[in-house]
C-alpha positions in Angstrom: -27.9 18.8 35.6 -26.3 16.4 33.3 -23.5 14.1 34.6 -20.0 14.6 33.1 -19.2 12.3 30.2 -16.6 9.8 31.6 -14.9 9.4 28.2 -14.4 13.2 28.0 -12.9 13.3 31.5 -10.5 10.5 30.6 -9.4 12.4 27.5 -8.6 15.4 29.7 -6.0 13.4 31.7 -4.6 11.6 28.6 -4.6 14.2 25.8 -1.6 16.4 25.3 -1.9 19.9 23.9 -0.9 19.5 20.2 0.6 23.0 19.6 1.6 26.3 21.1 3.4 27.4 24.2 2.2 24.4 26.1 2.7 21.8 23.4 2.9 18.2 24.9 1.4 19.4 28.2 -1.6 17.4 29.3 -4.9 19.3 28.9 -5.5 18.8 32.6 -2.2 20.5 33.4 -2.8 23.7 31.4 -2.9 26.8 33.5 -6.2 28.7 33.9 -4.9 31.9 32.3 -4.1 29.9 29.1 -7.6 28.4 29.0 -9.0 31.9 29.7 -7.0 33.2 26.7 -8.6 30.6 24.5 -12.0 31.6 25.9 -11.4 35.3 24.9 -9.8 34.5 21.4 -12.1 31.5 20.6 -11.6 27.8 21.3 -10.4 25.7 18.4 -13.1 23.8 16.5 -13.7 20.1 17.2 -12.7 17.8 20.0 -9.7 20.0 21.2 -11.9 23.0 21.7 -14.4 20.9 23.6 -11.6 19.6 25.9 -10.2 23.0 26.5 -13.6 24.5 27.3 -14.4 21.7 29.6 -11.1 22.0 31.4 -11.7 25.7 31.9 -15.1 25.1 33.5 -13.6 22.4 35.7 -10.7 24.6 36.9 -12.8 27.8 37.2 -15.2 26.0 39.5 -12.6 24.2 41.6 -13.7 20.7 40.4 -10.2 19.3 39.6 -11.0 16.5 42.1 -13.3 15.0 39.5 -10.2 14.0 37.6 -8.2 12.6 40.5 -9.7 9.1 40.3 -9.1 8.9 36.6 -5.6 10.0 37.0 -4.9 7.3 39.6 -6.6 4.6 37.4 -4.3 5.5 34.6 -1.3 4.9 36.9 1.1 6.9 34.9 3.2 10.0 35.9 0.4 12.4 35.1 0.2 15.5 37.2 -3.1 17.1 36.5 -2.8 19.6 39.4 
């Protein structure tokens, strides 16, 4: 099994959703049902789609704790849970 890309994980806690119902919400804070909707309709192309798909896998498998150390390192008011 391949280890998670640390840069990609950092982007999950720092990247806001650029459009839609959850515009400006950090990717890590998006609800699972919204990520599942993208899975059914098709993830956007490019980096955003990769981030959304990765976040769905993380949340679906109960792995949000992977993001906790990154969230703490950033020191901001990020929720991510």
